[in-house]
C-alpha positions as CSV (number, residue, x, y, z in Angstrom):
1,M,85.9,94.3,98.6
2,T,85.2,95.5,102.1
3,P,85.1,99.3,102.4
4,F,87.7,100.5,104.8
5,K,85.2,102.6,106.8
6,T,83.2,99.5,107.7
7,L,86.1,97.9,109.5
8,P,86.3,98.1,113.3
9,P,88.4,101.1,114.4
10,E,91.1,98.9,115.9
11,V,91.5,97.1,112.5
12,Q,91.6,100.4,110.7
13,A,94.3,101.6,113.0
14,Q,96.3,98.4,112.6
15,L,96.2,98.7,108.8
16,R,97.2,102.4,108.9
17,D,100.1,101.6,111.2
18,T,101.3,98.7,109.1
19,Y,101.0,100.7,105.9
20,A,102.9,103.6,107.3
21,K,105.8,101.3,108.4
22,E,106.0,99.6,105.1
23,M,105.8,102.8,103.1
24,E,108.5,104.7,105.1
25,P,111.2,104.1,102.5
26,Q,108.9,105.2,99.6
27,A,109.0,108.6,98.0
28,K,106.7,111.0,99.7
29,T,103.9,112.9,98.0
30,C,101.6,115.8,98.9
31,S,98.9,114.7,96.4
32,L,95.9,113.5,98.2
33,D,94.8,111.6,95.1
34,E,98.2,109.8,95.0
35,K,98.1,109.0,98.7
36,I,94.6,107.5,98.3
37,A,95.7,105.5,95.2
38,R,98.7,104.1,97.0
39,F,96.8,103.1,100.1
40,N,94.0,101.6,98.0
41,A,96.6,99.6,96.0
42,W,98.2,98.3,99.2
43,L,94.8,97.4,100.7
44,A,93.4,95.6,97.6
45,P,95.3,92.3,98.1
46,Q,93.7,92.2,101.6
47,G,90.2,92.5,100.2
48,V,89.8,96.1,101.4
49,S,89.0,99.2,99.4
50,F,89.6,102.9,100.3
51,D,88.3,106.0,98.6
52,L,87.5,109.7,99.4
53,D,84.3,108.5,101.3
54,D,86.5,106.7,103.8
55,L,88.3,109.8,104.9
56,P,87.1,111.2,108.2
57,R,85.1,114.3,108.0
58,R,85.9,117.5,109.9
59,K,83.2,118.5,112.4
């Protein structure tokens, strides 16, 4: 699996945009753990992994 944070920024943006469009009809959640789990499950068939370390850090 390729870690999400190692992908080029334009690929990350494309994946986030595609995911957001596909998940629009899904039930929303406020749980960060649930959001990460859903995104990771969606990315897995594409050979990409995502976890807390992939979240951008505040400066």
